[in-house]
N, C-alpha and C positions, 0 to 999 in steps of 0.2 A: 965406592971418588960419586957417582951418581947421589944413592944413595943420600949423601954428607953433604953436598950440593941442594939434593932436593930440600935438605929439614932447612937448609942457611934459606933459601929462598922462602918457604913455608915461613918459618921466626922471622923473615924481612921483611914479607907483605901482613904478619899479623901488625909488626912496630906498624909500619905505614896506615893498616885499621884504626891503631890505637890511636894515633893522634890525629885522623878525622874523626873517630870518635872523640877527643877529651877539646877539641876541635866546637865541633859542634855544641859540647854541652856550652862550655862559652858563650858562644856564640847565643845562646837565651836571653844573656843580659846586658849585650853590648852588642855596636857592629864589627867589621873586620877591619875595619881602617885603629881601632882602637885598638887590636887583641895583639898582648906583645910574643911572640917567639917564647919567652920562657915562661910565659904565664903554660903554653902547651905542655911543654918540656916536663916541666913542675906537676903537672897532670896525668902527664902517662909517665916521669919519676925514671929520665937517663937527663944525663947531660944534653947539653946548650948546640954542644957538637952535631950530636945522633939526627940534629934533625934535617942536614942539609945534605944526608943521606935518605932521603925520599925526594924534600923537596928545594926548588932553589931558595924560597921566601914564604911570608903568611898568605903573598897572594896567589901563587903559587898550587898553597894546598887549595886557598878558595876554588880556585879553577875547581882543583879535582870533588869539592868539595859541592861543586856543582854537576859534574858529571854523575858522581852518586848519585844526588837528590831526582838529579829529570833523566837522567842516561834510561835507565828502564823503562819508561814512558809512555818508548813509540811506540813498540809493540802494541802497549794498550789503546793506543790514543789510535794507531790505526784501525787497528779491530770496533772500536768503541765508533768510528766515524764512517764506517763498512756500508755498503748504500744496502746491506743483508736487512729484512725490514724495513718500514715504515717510518718518516721523521721522525711521527711521537716518540717510538721506538730507537731509536738514534739519541734523541735527544733525553728521553729516558737514562739510557743506557751512560752520557756524557755527565751526566750529573752524580752517578753512583760510584761512574770511576773517581772520579774529584771527590767525591766523598768518604770513601774506600782509603784513597789515597792518600788525606791529612787523616782519614782517622789513625794506621797506621806508624806514619811518619810526622809528624805533626813538627818535630824539629825540623823538619828539610824546609817542608814548604813554608816556615816562623826565615827560614833562611832568606831562601828565596825572594820571596813579598818581599826582605826589607834592604837586599844586598841590588838587587836590580837596578833601584836606583840607587847607593850607593855609594861611598865613595873612593873603590878601589876596581882603576881602571878595566885592569886584566878582568875582572870579574865581571864585571857590567858583558864586556864584548863576549864569555863565555857563555852566558845567559841569554844574551841576545840568538845566539849563533843556534842556539838551540832553537829556541822560540822560532826562527826563519825555516827549524829540521823541522819542530815540528808543521808549520804549516804548510810548505815543501809537500807532508806525508799527506797530511787530513787534503791538501786539495788536487794531489793523486786520487785519492779515494772519491771523493765529490767529482772530480772528470769521468768516473763510472757508469755515476748516474745519470737516468734518461731527460731527468730536471735540470742536465750541465748541457745539453741540448740549444749550441748556437749560443752561449755563454766565447769567449775570447781568456787567454791563458791570464794576464792582469786584472780582470775580474775575478776569476775562481782564487786568485792569489788573494785580493783584497779578501772575497768572503772566507777563505781561508785559516786569515790572522782576524778578520773579527770573533770564528767559533776561539780559536786557538787565546787571545784575550780576552774574551769571555772567561774561557774558565780559566786564567792566570785570575781573575775578577772574580771570581766565586768561591775559591778557595781560602786567603786567608775569612770569608763571611762563614765557613763550616769550619777553621781556628774556632773564631770567634762562640764560638757556639757547645763547643766542641765534651765542653760538663755538662752544659746547657740543659734545664726538661728537656723533653721528647718533641714539646710541642714549637719550641725554639728551633730544634733542628729541624721539625718538620715545615718550615717558615721560612728556613733560609731554603729549602731542597726547590719547596711551590718558583716562590723568586729567582731563583737561579734557571729554575724551568719555562718559566710564564718568557726569564728575559733572551736565553736557548730558542725558545716557538721566533720573539720578534722577532727576530734572525733570518730567522727560517720563512717566515711569510711577506718577509721584505726580498727576498734572495724570490719568489715562487710571481715577483712582480717585477722585477728586476729587469726585464724585455720588453714592458707592456710600453 
């Protein structure tokens, strides 16, 4: 009996993932607010009623895509901004993390960039919640740094948001040069590094 339930659960998860993959492919050419349920079910090859066994609506599917796009990044972001190494090393790690993520998941990055200010409120709120969580995690790491001595919680959180926002701004820049000559990619890397460095310099003089 448990073996049968396991097979059913695996099949259900496979179908759910098929919906996510199909929606992500369709969203390469349109926004979530214009995505039709029948488009997704047609791409998966199932009846429209099957959709509701996995999601309440296309907005609910969009929220699941947000979790898929950003959820796995949390431990990597914490490691990236940890106090291991100096400021320059942390900046290098951050820019490399963004570049690798764009290389591996370009469709997810495009989805987040488009829907962050898109027309589907639950998805906007899900993205905002993920970014707030990133900021809290970055703040916790920044607080461990000796340079954080004398900083209050509000200022540390403001600094964390600056870093998170900068990483979010940088990702679409790497998208634009995904298939460009290496020189273009290096230009984006250098720009992102300088922008992160500017935040870091401001941080060192904030308490002056």
